[in-house]
MIKOLPA-427882 format. One record per residue (C-alpha): x, z, y; residue number from 0. Coordinates in steps of 0.05 Angstrom, whole numbers, plus 5000, padded with zeros to 4 digits. Layout:
BEGIN
+------+------+------+-----+
|   c1 |   c3 |   c2 |   i |
+------+------+------+-----+
|    X |    Z |    Y | NUM |
...
+------+------+------+-----+
This chain:
BEGIN
+------+------+------+-----+
|   c1 |   c3 |   c2 |   i |
+------+------+------+-----+
| 1780 | 3144 | 3339 |   0 |
| 1735 | 3170 | 3396 |   1 |
| 1752 | 3242 | 3415 |   2 |
| 1706 | 3300 | 3398 |   3 |
| 1664 | 3329 | 3452 |   4 |
| 1691 | 3400 | 3463 |   5 |
| 1620 | 3424 | 3479 |   6 |
| 1592 | 3396 | 3415 |   7 |
| 1642 | 3379 | 3357 |   8 |
| 1587 | 3338 | 3324 |   9 |
| 1590 | 3288 | 3380 |  10 |
| 1642 | 3240 | 3402 |  11 |
| 1661 | 3220 | 3475 |  12 |
| 1687 | 3154 | 3503 |  13 |
| 1748 | 3155 | 3547 |  14 |
| 1779 | 3086 | 3532 |  15 |
| 1754 | 3017 | 3508 |  16 |
| 1789 | 3032 | 3442 |  17 |
| 1742 | 3090 | 3432 |  18 |
| 1684 | 3042 | 3435 |  19 |
| 1716 | 2993 | 3389 |  20 |
| 1730 | 3047 | 3338 |  21 |
| 1660 | 3077 | 3346 |  22 |
| 1628 | 3010 | 3331 |  23 |
| 1678 | 2993 | 3276 |  24 |
| 1663 | 3057 | 3238 |  25 |
| 1591 | 3032 | 3235 |  26 |
| 1614 | 2963 | 3210 |  27 |
| 1601 | 2931 | 3276 |  28 |
| 1658 | 2882 | 3294 |  29 |
| 1655 | 2872 | 3369 |  30 |
| 1699 | 2825 | 3408 |  31 |
| 1739 | 2848 | 3468 |  32 |
| 1689 | 2826 | 3520 |  33 |
| 1631 | 2864 | 3487 |  34 |
| 1673 | 2927 | 3477 |  35 |
| 1691 | 2923 | 3552 |  36 |
| 1619 | 2916 | 3573 |  37 |
| 1597 | 2976 | 3530 |  38 |
| 1654 | 3018 | 3555 |  39 |
| 1638 | 3006 | 3627 |  40 |
| 1564 | 3017 | 3617 |  41 |
| 1578 | 3085 | 3584 |  42 |
| 1630 | 3109 | 3635 |  43 |
| 1595 | 3083 | 3697 |  44 |
| 1528 | 3109 | 3671 |  45 |
| 1495 | 3040 | 3683 |  46 |
| 1446 | 3006 | 3637 |  47 |
| 1473 | 2947 | 3598 |  48 |
| 1433 | 2883 | 3592 |  49 |
| 1452 | 2842 | 3531 |  50 |
| 1426 | 2770 | 3527 |  51 |
| 1436 | 2721 | 3471 |  52 |
| 1404 | 2681 | 3415 |  53 |
| 1364 | 2720 | 3364 |  54 |
| 1405 | 2746 | 3307 |  55 |
| 1472 | 2754 | 3342 |  56 |
| 1473 | 2830 | 3338 |  57 |
| 1446 | 2853 | 3406 |  58 |
| 1400 | 2908 | 3376 |  59 |
| 1453 | 2931 | 3328 |  60 |
| 1501 | 2946 | 3386 |  61 |
| 1455 | 3004 | 3409 |  62 |
| 1442 | 3029 | 3339 |  63 |
| 1515 | 3028 | 3319 |  64 |
| 1536 | 3062 | 3386 |  65 |
| 1486 | 3118 | 3375 |  66 |
| 1507 | 3131 | 3304 |  67 |
| 1581 | 3127 | 3321 |  68 |
| 1575 | 3174 | 3379 |  69 |
| 1529 | 3223 | 3343 |  70 |
| 1473 | 3212 | 3393 |  71 |
| 1397 | 3206 | 3381 |  72 |
| 1374 | 3134 | 3378 |  73 |
| 1309 | 3120 | 3414 |  74 |
| 1279 | 3050 | 3410 |  75 |
| 1226 | 3019 | 3454 |  76 |
| 1203 | 2952 | 3424 |  77 |
| 1174 | 2910 | 3481 |  78 |
| 1113 | 2866 | 3473 |  79 |
| 1062 | 2830 | 3516 |  80 |
| 1015 | 2881 | 3547 |  81 |
| 1063 | 2940 | 3540 |  82 |
| 1042 | 2996 | 3587 |  83 |
| 1060 | 3067 | 3609 |  84 |
| 1020 | 3098 | 3551 |  85 |
| 1063 | 3061 | 3500 |  86 |
| 1130 | 3065 | 3535 |  87 |
| 1131 | 3128 | 3578 |  88 |
| 1076 | 3180 | 3574 |  89 |
| 1004 | 3192 | 3560 |  90 |
| 0958 | 3251 | 3571 |  91 |
| 0927 | 3282 | 3508 |  92 |
| 0855 | 3273 | 3531 |  93 |
| 0827 | 3304 | 3467 |  94 |
| 0865 | 3368 | 3476 |  95 |
| 0849 | 3370 | 3550 |  96 |
| 0774 | 3366 | 3536 |  97 |
| 0779 | 3418 | 3480 |  98 |
| 0815 | 3465 | 3528 |  99 |
| 0760 | 3457 | 3581 | 100 |
| 0704 | 3469 | 3529 | 101 |
| 0740 | 3531 | 3501 | 102 |
| 0746 | 3558 | 3571 | 103 |
| 0672 | 3545 | 3583 | 104 |
| 0654 | 3582 | 3518 | 105 |
| 0698 | 3640 | 3538 | 106 |
| 0667 | 3643 | 3607 | 107 |
| 0733 | 3622 | 3639 | 108 |
| 0713 | 3553 | 3664 | 109 |
| 0725 | 3574 | 3736 | 110 |
| 0798 | 3588 | 3719 | 111 |
| 0810 | 3517 | 3693 | 112 |
| 0845 | 3477 | 3748 | 113 |
| 0871 | 3406 | 3751 | 114 |
| 0943 | 3435 | 3748 | 115 |
| 0929 | 3474 | 3684 | 116 |
| 0898 | 3413 | 3649 | 117 |
| 0953 | 3366 | 3671 | 118 |
| 1009 | 3412 | 3647 | 119 |
| 1068 | 3400 | 3602 | 120 |
| 1031 | 3422 | 3537 | 121 |
| 0982 | 3363 | 3545 | 122 |
| 1037 | 3311 | 3558 | 123 |
| 1052 | 3261 | 3503 | 124 |
| 1122 | 3237 | 3511 | 125 |
| 1138 | 3165 | 3494 | 126 |
| 1207 | 3133 | 3485 | 127 |
| 1228 | 3127 | 3560 | 128 |
| 1207 | 3199 | 3577 | 129 |
| 1239 | 3228 | 3514 | 130 |
| 1303 | 3194 | 3532 | 131 |
| 1304 | 3221 | 3603 | 132 |
| 1291 | 3292 | 3577 | 133 |
| 1351 | 3293 | 3532 | 134 |
| 1394 | 3355 | 3542 | 135 |
| 1460 | 3349 | 3579 | 136 |
| 1516 | 3334 | 3531 | 137 |
| 1465 | 3306 | 3482 | 138 |
| 1436 | 3247 | 3522 | 139 |
| 1408 | 3196 | 3473 | 140 |
| 1418 | 3122 | 3467 | 141 |
| 1356 | 3084 | 3491 | 142 |
| 1346 | 3016 | 3468 | 143 |
| 1294 | 2973 | 3506 | 144 |
| 1289 | 2917 | 3458 | 145 |
| 1268 | 2845 | 3477 | 146 |
| 1250 | 2862 | 3549 | 147 |
| 1234 | 2788 | 3558 | 148 |
| 1172 | 2798 | 3516 | 149 |
| 1143 | 2850 | 3564 | 150 |
| 1101 | 2833 | 3625 | 151 |
| 1128 | 2830 | 3695 | 152 |
| 1090 | 2894 | 3719 | 153 |
| 1124 | 2934 | 3665 | 154 |
| 1191 | 2905 | 3682 | 155 |
| 1179 | 2925 | 3755 | 156 |
| 1160 | 2996 | 3733 | 157 |
| 1228 | 3001 | 3698 | 158 |
| 1265 | 2991 | 3764 | 159 |
| 1256 | 3066 | 3781 | 160 |
| 1280 | 3085 | 3712 | 161 |
| 1342 | 3042 | 3713 | 162 |
| 1362 | 3056 | 3785 | 163 |
| 1351 | 3131 | 3786 | 164 |
| 1339 | 3152 | 3714 | 165 |
| 1273 | 3183 | 3733 | 166 |
| 1198 | 3171 | 3726 | 167 |
| 1142 | 3194 | 3770 | 168 |
| 1081 | 3222 | 3736 | 169 |
| 1027 | 3229 | 3791 | 170 |
| 0992 | 3289 | 3760 | 171 |
| 1055 | 3323 | 3739 | 172 |
| 1113 | 3305 | 3786 | 173 |
| 1181 | 3271 | 3780 | 174 |
| 1219 | 3277 | 3714 | 175 |
| 1293 | 3265 | 3728 | 176 |
| 1347 | 3262 | 3673 | 177 |
| 1399 | 3317 | 3679 | 178 |
| 1446 | 3270 | 3645 | 179 |
| 1429 | 3195 | 3643 | 180 |
| 1418 | 3167 | 3574 | 181 |
| 1458 | 3109 | 3550 | 182 |
| 1410 | 3050 | 3562 | 183 |
| 1416 | 2983 | 3527 | 184 |
| 1367 | 2927 | 3542 | 185 |
| 1364 | 2863 | 3501 | 186 |
| 1334 | 2796 | 3517 | 187 |
| 1327 | 2732 | 3476 | 188 |
| 1312 | 2695 | 3540 | 189 |
| 1242 | 2673 | 3522 | 190 |
| 1232 | 2681 | 3597 | 191 |
| 1280 | 2700 | 3654 | 192 |
| 1287 | 2772 | 3669 | 193 |
| 1276 | 2788 | 3743 | 194 |
| 1338 | 2791 | 3788 | 195 |
| 1319 | 2861 | 3812 | 196 |
| 1325 | 2888 | 3741 | 197 |
| 1391 | 2851 | 3730 | 198 |
| 1421 | 2881 | 3794 | 199 |
| 1410 | 2951 | 3765 | 200 |
| 1447 | 2935 | 3699 | 201 |
| 1513 | 2909 | 3676 | 202 |
| 1507 | 2842 | 3641 | 203 |
| 1537 | 2812 | 3579 | 204 |
| 1520 | 2750 | 3539 | 205 |
| 1528 | 2760 | 3464 | 206 |
| 1549 | 2695 | 3431 | 207 |
| 1552 | 2675 | 3359 | 208 |
| 1618 | 2702 | 3330 | 209 |
| 1675 | 2654 | 3313 | 210 |
| 1684 | 2637 | 3240 | 211 |
| 1740 | 2687 | 3231 | 212 |
| 1701 | 2744 | 3258 | 213 |
| 1636 | 2725 | 3222 | 214 |
| 1676 | 2722 | 3156 | 215 |
| 1701 | 2793 | 3171 | 216 |
| 1630 | 2817 | 3185 | 217 |
| 1606 | 2788 | 3119 | 218 |
| 1662 | 2822 | 3083 | 219 |
| 1639 | 2888 | 3111 | 220 |
| 1564 | 2879 | 3104 | 221 |
| 1565 | 2845 | 3036 | 222 |
| 1630 | 2873 | 3003 | 223 |
| 1612 | 2849 | 2933 | 224 |
| 1608 | 2776 | 2955 | 225 |
| 1658 | 2725 | 2928 | 226 |
| 1708 | 2709 | 2986 | 227 |
| 1702 | 2634 | 2974 | 228 |
| 1627 | 2635 | 2974 | 229 |
| 1627 | 2677 | 3038 | 230 |
| 1673 | 2626 | 3073 | 231 |
| 1627 | 2569 | 3052 | 232 |
| 1566 | 2606 | 3081 | 233 |
| 1604 | 2616 | 3146 | 234 |
| 1624 | 2543 | 3151 | 235 |
| 1553 | 2521 | 3134 | 236 |
| 1521 | 2567 | 3185 | 237 |
| 1568 | 2544 | 3240 | 238 |
| 1553 | 2472 | 3221 | 239 |
| 1478 | 2486 | 3231 | 240 |
| 1490 | 2517 | 3297 | 241 |
| 1516 | 2451 | 3324 | 242 |
| 1450 | 2417 | 3305 | 243 |
| 1389 | 2413 | 3349 | 244 |
| 1349 | 2466 | 3313 | 245 |
| 1290 | 2508 | 3341 | 246 |
| 1322 | 2573 | 3315 | 247 |
| 1395 | 2565 | 3295 | 248 |
| 1415 | 2620 | 3244 | 249 |
| 1448 | 2682 | 3272 | 250 |
| 1496 | 2729 | 3239 | 251 |
| 1436 | 2768 | 3211 | 252 |
| 1413 | 2706 | 3176 | 253 |
| 1482 | 2692 | 3149 | 254 |
| 1482 | 2762 | 3118 | 255 |
| 1413 | 2753 | 3089 | 256 |
| 1431 | 2684 | 3061 | 257 |
| 1496 | 2708 | 3027 | 258 |
| 1458 | 2766 | 2995 | 259 |
| 1404 | 2717 | 2971 | 260 |
| 1456 | 2670 | 2942 | 261 |
| 1486 | 2728 | 2903 | 262 |
| 1419 | 2747 | 2875 | 263 |
| 1409 | 2674 | 2853 | 264 |
| 1474 | 2677 | 2815 | 265 |
| 1507 | 2627 | 2860 | 266 |
| 1583 | 2625 | 2862 | 267 |
| 1591 | 2560 | 2902 | 268 |
| 1547 | 2524 | 2949 | 269 |
| 1511 | 2462 | 2922 | 270 |
| 1455 | 2419 | 2947 | 271 |
| 1402 | 2448 | 2898 | 272 |
| 1419 | 2521 | 2915 | 273 |
| 1419 | 2506 | 2989 | 274 |
| 1349 | 2476 | 2983 | 275 |
| 1321 | 2535 | 2944 | 276 |
| 1349 | 2587 | 2990 | 277 |
| 1341 | 2559 | 3060 | 278 |
| 1283 | 2606 | 3075 | 279 |
| 1335 | 2662 | 3080 | 280 |
| 1375 | 2623 | 3131 | 281 |
| 1323 | 2585 | 3173 | 282 |
| 1257 | 2611 | 3200 | 283 |
| 1215 | 2549 | 3216 | 284 |
| 1188 | 2493 | 3175 | 285 |
| 1214 | 2442 | 3225 | 286 |
| 1285 | 2468 | 3218 | 287 |
| 1281 | 2471 | 3141 | 288 |
| 1256 | 2399 | 3139 | 289 |
| 1310 | 2376 | 3186 | 290 |
| 1364 | 2408 | 3144 | 291 |
| 1336 | 2384 | 3077 | 292 |
| 1339 | 2311 | 3105 | 293 |
| 1414 | 2314 | 3113 | 294 |
| 1456 | 2291 | 3053 | 295 |
| 1490 | 2360 | 3044 | 296 |
| 1517 | 2337 | 2976 | 297 |
| 1564 | 2289 | 3010 | 298 |
| 1586 | 2340 | 3062 | 299 |
| 1599 | 2392 | 3010 | 300 |
| 1639 | 2345 | 2967 | 301 |
| 1684 | 2327 | 3026 | 302 |
| 1697 | 2400 | 3041 | 303 |
| 1649 | 2406 | 3099 | 304 |
| 1617 | 2440 | 3135 | 305 |
+------+------+------+-----+
């Protein structure tokens, strides 16, 4: 188990890769050795960690499980097209600023209202990145910048200062620098290439689909009431689909959802009819559903495959 932080018994510290493995495992996240090493190095070297991989392989859950396991605050920034500073970093509370100026005018103190007083800390609205940088030493949060590939290039360029120096520059306020860097995890589904300048500021790891043995162990933890034989059939089926030319191959998240759906449908063994009725829990596009329904799954199931 990770050791307790002597300055805060409610938090855990990371000194070895095994600490990371145990930390994730206690949150039911079964990481392979390569991912454990990547997270360990990111924490110890105080470097951001960029996780790339197909949707549904557990990239987001790495940050969430790490935060829970270490007893840290979890702060998530969900990226999207058009994301800007006001959504991600900071914004001035213009309504309060105007009110402060008007109250000063009513009280005859307008002359004493300066730009410095209006652009002060009490008017600053903190968004995820700024909140993460202002975490107290010993309690630095885990900041997840989720799906960075969905953000625009200008925002990605802005992040370079944050990822390199763990600071942001607010023109009216000054530089805000982290006393202790937060643990930063970025994820990307590779809908576009992330710029090399950002990659150079982070450690990198590709998160692949788990092998059948590890996926079965994950299902056993996430869906403990599932029949072991049914779970094994789900794993074999999901792995068979990942060998097909599908638009969105099912990830581990979809395997979990599908197994839960099958249990709700009263399924104890896979059959062609149940597969057809429940594919919406496993596949997320009409084209993929149609392609899978066109396959003679009855024959494959009868022969013990997939």
